[in-house]
N, C-alpha and C positions, 0 to 999 in steps of 0.2 A: 590516510593520507590517500588511498592508493582506491575508494571508494568515490572521495570527491574530485579527482583526476577525471574517473570516469563517466560521473554526474554532467559533467561538463561535457564532453565526447557527446554525451547521449542529447544534452540538450541545442548542441549544434546539431545534431543528425536528425534531431525532429522535427519534420516538415511542418506541423504545428506551428513552430515558431517562428516561420518565415509569412503565417496568414498576416494580410493588413486588411481591415483595423486592429489593432492590439485586443479589444472588446470580443470581435470574431475569435480572436486567436483562444482567447480564455475562455470563451463559449465553447468551442471543440476542446480545449483539456478538460473542462466540466465534466461535460458529458460524457470523455470517455473513461474519467475518473467513475462515476457515476456505475458506467457501465459494467467497469470491473467489481466495483463493489456487488452490484446484483447477482452476481454467478457466486459469490460467498455465504450469501447469508443463510441460505441452506445447511452451511459448516456452525455457523452460529446456533443455530436452532438443533441441529444434532449436538452439541456440547451441551447447550441446555436441559436436552434430555437424559443424556447418559450420565450428570453429572449430579450428586446429591447437592449440592451447593454452586451453582454457576459461577458465582464473584469467585469464589476460592479457587474452582479448575481456572479460570480464564487467567489470574493473578497467577498463577503457577504456571501453564502455558508462556505470558510474557516473560517471567522470572528465566525460566529456561530458554526463551529465546536472545534476551539479554546476555548471559551468563555463556551462550555459544557465540555471539558478535563480540566477545569481552575478548576469547579463546583465540579466536583467528587471529 
């Protein structure tokens, strides 16, 4: 519940949500997401090289992440 309240506040404080027309706002948000993702490509490549089975390694990372979120 607490996270959803923070997300609502974040939405109102994000200046790109007030850009008109709405298509421009969506384009800016998409560009920001693509930019954030581009900085993480090396992390995936490092995981693939370090793991014997990348699928199992990524699955384990995801399960650990979910377990941590549930315990909060």
